[in-house]
N, C-alpha and C positions, 0 to 999 in steps of 0.2 A: 578466395572469399573476400568480400568487401569488408574493409576494416572499419569504416564509418558506420555508426549505429543510426539507422534511418527509420526503424519501426519499433513501436512499443506495443506490447500485449498486456491487456488489462483483464484478468479473469474476474467475472462478475456474475457467476451463475449460482453462487451459494444461496442457501435458504435464509440466512440471517436470523437463525432461531434465538440468538441471545437478545434480540431486540423485539421479539414478539410482545404484544400484538401489533406494534407499529409496522412490522415488516410482513404482515400477513398478505397484503396486496400491494405493498410499495417496496421497491428494492432497498436493501440496506445501503447500497452505494449512493442512493439519492437522499439519504438523511442529511439535513443541512448543518454545516458548522458555520455559525454566524449567518452569512448570506450566500453561501455556495454549497452545493452538494459535495459530499465527500469525494466522489470520483472526479470532480472537476479540479480539485487540488492536485490529484495525481496527473491529470492531463496537462495542467499548466506547468507542473514540475518537468515533464518531458519536453514540452514546447520550449522551455528555457534552455534545453540542451540541443535545440535545433531539430528535434523530431517533429515530423508533420504527418506521419502515417500511423494510424492507430487501429488495432484489432481488439475488439471488445468481445469477450466470450460471455454470452448471456444464457438465460434459461427462461422458464415460464415466469410470467408476471414481471418481466424486466423491460417491458416496452417503454416505460417512462425514461429509461436511459437514452434510448434512441431518439425519443421526442425532445429530450433536453438538448442534445447536440445538433438537432435539426433546425432549420430556419422556422421562424414564427411570424408569418407575413402580417396577420391581423395585429399582433402585439407590436410589431415594429412600426406599422402605420400609426397606431395609437400613440406611441411614444413620440413619433415625428410630429404629429398634429398638436400635441400638447407641449412641445418644446423640451421634452425630457431627453436631451442629447447625451447626457452622461450615462443614463441607463441604457440608451440605445447602443452606445459604444461598448458598454459592458457586455450586453448579450450578443453582440456581433464580433467580439474580439477573437472568437474561435472559428469564424466563418471560412477561413482559408485552410483549415485542417481537414484531412481525409480520414473518414471513419469507415471501417468494415465491421460487420456484426456476424458472429457465428453462434449458432444455437448449440449448446451442450445439452443433448437430449436427456442424458442421465448424469446426475452429479456423482462422478466417479473419482473425484479428487483433483488436486492441483495439477498433478502430472498429466492426467487425462485432458484437462482443460487446455493445457499448453499443446498437447498433441493435436487437438482440434484445429489449431492454427497453422499446422504444417503446410497446407496448400497455399496459404497467403505469404508465409515467411520465406519459403523456398530455401535457397542456399545463402542465407544472410545471417549474420549475428544479430541479435535483437535484445531489447530490454523487456523485462517483465516487472510490472508494478502492481503490488497488492494495495488497492486503494484504502483499505481499512488500517493500513500502517501509514499514518499521516506524518509526513516529515515537515518540520518547521519550514515555511516558505523562504525564510532567510538563510537556510542551510542548503548548499548545493550538493547533496549527497550523490545523486544520480550523475551529475556532471563530473564529479570526481571519479566515480566508478568507470565512466566511459573513457576518461583520460587514461586510467590505469589499463583498461582493456586495449586501448590503441597502442600502448607500450608493450604489453606482454602477449596479446592476441590469445588469451585463454579465458575460459569462463570465470566470472567474478560474482561472488555472493556477498551481500551486506551482512555484517556481524555486529552483535551487541552483547555486552555482558549482561546477564540476567541473574537474579537470585537463584541459588541452587534449588530452592523449593519450586521454581517455575520451569525448570528445564524440560519437564515432561510435556510441556505445551508446544515445544519447538523441535526443529531439526538442530542438532548440536554437532560441533566440529572439534577435531583435534588437529594439531600441527605446530608449526613454528613461525615466528615472525622473520621476514626477510625484508629489511628496510621498513617501508610504510605499509607493506602488505603481508598477509598471513598465508603461508603455503600450507594447504590443507592435506592432511594425511589420512583422515578418516571422517565419515559423516554417519550420524545415527539419528534416526527419526524418533522423536518423542521418547527418549530413554527415561527409565526410572532414575531418580536423583543419585542413588548409590552406584548406578551403572553408567552415568554420563561421563564422557571423556574430558569434558571441561564445562564451563558455564558460558561459553561463547555460542550464542544462538543465532541461527539464520533468520533474518527478518525480511520483510517483503520487497526487496529490491535485488534484481538479478540481471546480469548480462550473460546471455546464453549463446552458444554456438549451435549451428544447425545439426551437428552430429548427435545432439541430445534426442532428436526425433527417432533415430534408429533404435536407440535404447528404449525409449518410451513405447515404441511399437511392440516391444517384446516384454515390457515390464509387467510383472505379476502384482496383484493387489497386496498391499502391505498393511500398515497400521490403520485400524478403522475400516478395513475392507476396501480401501481406496488405493488408487495408483499414485504413489507418493513421489514427488519430484526429488526429495532428498535421497530416496533409494536409487533413482535413476542417476543422480549425480555421483553416488557412491560407485555405481558400475562404470560411469564415464571416467572416474578417477583412476581406474586401472589402465586406462589408455592414454590419458593426458593430464597435465597439471591443471588444478583448479585453485584459484586464489580467493581469499576472503579479504574484505575491506572493512576495517573496524570503524563504525560511525563515531563521530565526535560531536555531532549536533543533537538536537532534540527530536525524539520520535515518540508518537502517541499510538498506543494500541487502541484505535478507535473502533475496533470490532468488539470491544468490551465496554460496558456501560460507563464504568468509572473513567476509563481511558478516553472515551468519547467526550465526557463532561470536562475532563482536563484540557483536551484539545479546544473545546468550545471556549472555555475560560481564557486560555492563553491567547488564542487567536482573536478573541473579542478585544482583549487588551491591546493588541497590535492594530486594530481597525480604527482609523482616525474618526470615523463617523460615530462610533459608539463608545470608544474607550473612556472619554471623559465622564459621562453619566454612569457608565458601568463601574468605573473605579469608585465613584461616590457610593454606589449601591453596595459594593464589596466592603467598603469601610463601615457602612451602616450595619451590614450583616455581622462583620467581625466584632463590632462593638456590642451588638445584641447577644451574640454567642458568648462573648467574654463575660458579660454581666450575668447571663443565665447560668453559665458554667460556674461562676463564682458562688452564686446563690446555692446551686446544687451541692457544691463542696461544703458550704457552711452547714447546710441541712444534714449532710451525711455525718459531719464531725459532731454535730449537736446530738 
């Protein structure tokens, strides 16, 4: 089996119900964070790891994703003729990347979405990136996970400590630290807080080996009536070692409205084009909220 990770899988067939009505006809993955759609941050993260082959699992009303990563002749010619070379370079910087699109006809969960990619992945290890888990572009999480995979040649999942009250939203693991990595002994999908083996949650970055497909082929529906990747990894754990890599940088749950707004705020502050006036506006808001809050407190005390 090839040790080098050359392919990345991006599941993008979800309905995006938490962002309705914005996602009624437009993919959640295309929601812009500052000046790029959410899914492009994920693609650029993988490109920075040397990955150039992408498999995107789509569903109905997701055509905008394909259009975004396609060439746009009329737009390019317009930018050329008006001398907007910087914008032209920006929209063409992904032109060397290979994209394949697979339609997930029925939304049967993350495990099923990954299974849909089996004919394209074949006998290779591959990365899985959930684009609504936005990682700070200055933090090379996926690159670190790939480095660990090349050392141990075992599946790797990204882990983050979450509040105990939130463990029911995630796959949760148990195990022990071995140096910089976490040797997993158990995985539970969306446990109740009192039943969770820890507060270490699996977040949307995985390095998977092709033997996961044999398990997903036979996997029965789990939580929510869906084929859960965490359940398949639990079955795989009986046959081979699986490691977790605890993240140390910033991650945003941009599939949640508040998380999306936090990502937008922080990444806007990193953007050289808008950070100056945006900081000034934040100071203005902070001052206004502070004054209003103070008046409110005085009225309450009176």
